[in-house]
C-alpha positions in Angstrom: -11.6 19.7 -5.5 -9.5 22.0 -7.9 -6.1 20.4 -8.3 -2.5 21.8 -8.8 0.9 20.2 -8.9 -0.4 16.8 -9.6 0.7 13.5 -11.9 -1.9 11.4 -13.7 -1.4 7.9 -15.2 -4.0 6.1 -17.1 -4.5 2.2 -16.9 -6.6 -0.2 -18.8 -7.3 -3.2 -16.5 -6.0 -6.6 -18.0 -7.4 -10.0 -17.8 -4.8 -11.3 -15.2 -5.6 -8.6 -13.0 -9.1 -9.8 -12.5 -10.9 -11.9 -9.8 -13.5 -14.6 -10.7 -16.1 -11.9 -11.0 -14.1 -9.9 -13.4 -13.2 -7.1 -11.2 -9.7 -5.9 -10.4 -8.3 -7.4 -7.0 -7.0 -5.2 -4.2 -3.5 -6.3 -4.6 -3.6 -5.2 -8.3 -5.0 -1.7 -7.3 -2.2 -1.3 -4.7 0.4 -2.5 -7.6 -1.0 0.3 -9.8 -0.7 2.8 -7.0 2.9 1.9 -6.7 3.4 2.0 -10.5 1.9 5.7 -10.6 4.3 6.7 -7.7 7.3 5.1 -9.6 6.4 7.1 -12.8 5.9 10.3 -10.8 9.7 9.6 -9.7 10.7 8.8 -13.1 9.0 11.9 -14.3 11.6 14.2 -12.5 14.5 12.1 -13.6 15.0 10.4 -10.2 13.7 6.9 -11.1 13.7 4.2 -8.6 16.4 2.2 -10.6 18.5 5.3 -10.6 18.0 5.9 -6.9 18.9 2.1 -6.1 22.2 2.4 -7.8 22.9 5.1 -5.2 21.7 2.7 -2.5 18.6 4.8 -1.7 15.0 4.3 -2.1 11.5 5.2 -0.7 9.8 2.7 2.0 6.4 3.1 2.9 5.7 3.3 6.6 1.9 3.6 6.9 -0.9 3.9 4.7 -4.6 3.8 4.1 -6.6 2.7 1.0 -10.2 2.9 0.2 -12.1 1.6 -2.7 -15.9 2.2 -3.3 -15.9 -0.2 -6.2 -13.3 -2.1 -8.3 -12.8 -1.6 -11.9 -13.9 -4.1 -14.5 -11.8 -6.0 -17.2 -11.0 -3.5 -20.0 -12.0 -0.6 -17.8 -9.8 2.6 -18.1 -8.9 4.3 -14.9 -6.7 7.4 -14.1 -4.7 7.5 -11.0 -3.9 11.0 -9.6 -1.1 11.3 -7.3 0.7 14.3 -5.4 2.7 15.2 -2.3 0.5 16.8 0.2 3.6 17.6 2.7 7.0 16.4 3.3 9.8 17.1 5.8 13.5 16.5 5.5 13.2 12.4 5.5 9.6 11.8 4.4 6.5 12.6 2.7 2.7 12.0 2.4 1.6 10.9 -1.1 -1.9 11.3 -2.0 -3.8 9.2 -4.6 -7.5 9.5 -6.2 -8.6 6.8 -8.7 -11.0 8.1 -11.3 -13.1 6.0 -13.8 -13.6 6.9 -17.3 -16.3 9.5 -16.5 -14.1 11.2 -14.0 -16.0 9.7 -11.1 -13.8 8.9 -8.0 -13.9 5.1 -7.1 -11.0 5.1 -4.6 -8.4 6.9 -2.8 -5.3 6.5 -0.6 -2.6 8.1 1.3 0.9 6.7 2.2 3.7 8.0 4.5 6.9 7.4 2.7 10.3 7.7 4.1 13.5 8.2 2.1 15.8 5.3 3.0 19.6 4.3 2.9 19.3 0.7 1.7 22.6 -0.6 2.9 22.5 1.0 6.5 18.6 0.4 6.8 17.9 3.8 8.2 16.1 7.1 7.0 18.2 9.8 5.4 17.3 13.5 4.1 15.5 13.6 0.8 17.7 14.9 -2.0 17.3 18.6 -2.4 16.8 18.1 -6.2 14.0 16.0 -5.6 12.3 18.4 -3.2 13.0 21.3 -5.6 11.4 19.3 -8.7 8.4 17.8 -6.4 6.4 20.9 -5.4 3.5 19.8 -3.3 -0.4 20.6 -3.1 -1.8 20.7 0.4 -5.0 19.0 -0.2 -5.8 15.4 1.1 -7.2 12.6 -1.0 -8.5 11.1 2.3 -8.8 12.2 5.7 -7.1 9.8 8.2 -4.3 10.0 10.6 -2.0 7.4 9.4 0.6 7.8 12.3 -1.9 6.4 14.9 -0.6 3.0 16.2 -2.6 -0.1 15.5 -2.3 -2.6 18.2 -1.0 -5.8 17.6 -3.3 -9.1 18.1 -2.7 -11.6 20.9 -5.7 -13.7 20.6 -6.3 -14.3 16.6 -9.4 -16.1 15.3 -7.6 -17.2 12.1 -3.9 -17.8 11.2 -2.2 -18.5 8.2 1.7 -19.3 7.7 3.9 -18.1 4.9 7.5 -18.4 4.0 9.3 -15.4 2.7 10.8 -16.6 -0.7 13.0 -14.6 -3.0 10.4 -13.3 -5.2 8.4 -11.5 -2.2 11.4 -9.2 -1.8 12.0 -5.9 -4.0 14.8 -3.9 -4.8 15.2 -2.2 -1.4 15.8 -5.8 0.0 12.7 -6.2 2.0 9.4 -7.8 1.7 7.1 -5.8 -0.8 4.0 -4.0 0.5 1.5 -6.1 -1.8 3.0 -9.2 -0.3 1.8 -7.9 3.1 -1.7 -7.4 1.7 -2.0 -10.9 0.1 -0.9 -12.4 3.6 -3.9 -10.4 5.1 -6.3 -11.3 2.7 -5.2 -15.1 2.8 -6.1 -15.1 6.6 -9.8 -13.7 6.1 -12.5 -16.3 6.2 -13.4 -17.7 2.7 -17.2 -16.6 3.2 -16.0 -13.1 3.6 -13.8 -12.9 0.7 -16.1 -14.6 -1.6 -19.1 -12.4 -1.0 -17.5 -9.1 0.0 -14.8 -6.8 -1.4 -12.2 -4.9 0.5 -13.5 -1.5 1.2 -10.8 -0.1 3.5 -7.5 -1.1 4.7 -5.5 1.0 7.1 -1.9 -0.4 7.7 1.4 0.3 9.5 4.7 -1.3 8.8 6.9 -1.8 11.9 9.8 -4.2 11.1 11.3 -6.0 8.2 10.4 -9.7 7.3 13.6 -11.1 5.5 14.1 -13.9 3.0 14.2 -17.2 4.6 11.6 -16.1 7.6 8.5 -17.9 8.4 5.6 -15.3 8.9 2.2 -15.8 10.4 -0.8 -13.7 9.5 -3.1 -13.3 12.4 -6.5 -12.0 12.0 -9.1 -11.2 14.7 -12.7 -10.5 14.4 -13.9 -7.0 15.5 -17.1 -6.0 16.9 -18.2 -3.9 13.9 -19.6 -6.4 11.2 -17.3 -7.5 8.4 -14.2 -5.7 10.0 -11.1 -7.2 11.1 -7.8 -6.6 13.0 -4.5 -8.2 11.5 -0.9 -8.8 12.5 1.9 -10.0 10.7 4.7 -11.7 12.7 7.7 -13.7 12.5 7.1 -17.3 13.7 8.9 -18.4 16.8 9.5 -14.7 17.9 7.8 -11.4 19.3 8.9 -9.7 16.1 6.0 -7.7 14.7 6.3 -6.7 11.1 2.9 -5.2 10.4 -0.6 -4.3 11.7 -4.1 -3.5 9.9 -7.4 -3.1 10.0 -9.8 -4.1 7.3 -13.5 -3.3 6.6 -15.2 -5.4 4.0 -18.5 -4.5 2.0 -20.9 -6.9 0.4 -21.1 -7.0 -3.2 
C-alpha cells in the first residue's frame, strides 16, 4: 500500500510495558495508539489539552484492534495513523503498526466523535482542524465498526470493579484503556496465560462515571478461544460497552 497524508510516531518498548513473557501488553499497545493520535492532533496545533480548555475533545465510539504479534522489550515500533474519512462530527482513524524491518505486526481502526465535554454531546469538528487534516482513503483493517454487538444475558464469567478517579480522563469519562483491562480481567486465566489477544472489536454505548460499580461479563462463543463481552453498571440495565475478542496460542 502506498501512503499519503499520514503521521508516523516511533516508540521503544520499555520494561514496565511488558508482561511476564517480555512482550508488550494489549493495554500498552492501545495506549501507544492513543498517544500517536494525540501527537497527530498536536502536530496541527490542536493538541488535546488545548481543546479541553475549550470544553471539547475526541471520544471513541467504536473500534477494532488486531495484533499478529506483540513487540518485545527494547524493540522499536512505528505507528502510522491517518484519517480515512470524516463527516461534520466524526472521523475514522486508521493505524498500522510496523516493526523495525517495516513488517506489519498490527492494525486498528477507530470511529472518533468530536464532543462537547460539558454538554456531553457531539458537535461539528472545527473547520481549521478539517483544513489541516487532509485524509487518505485507504483502510488499515477492513471491518464495519458500526455494526451493533449484542449485550450478554447469561455470562460464563463475571468480575466486578469500582470506578476510581484515576480511571477517568480529561473528558471526564472512563478511559478506553480501562474498558480493555476490565474485559481482559474477566477472561479465564488459562486463556490469558497461554494465549495472546489477537482481535478485539468493541462498541462504547454509555458512560461509566466516578463512583459507579461496573460488571465485566464474559461469555464463551462457539469458535474456540473467542468470547463476547459486556460492561454494565451494577444494579441497573445500563450497558456501557460491548465487545468480542479472539485469542491465539503463543
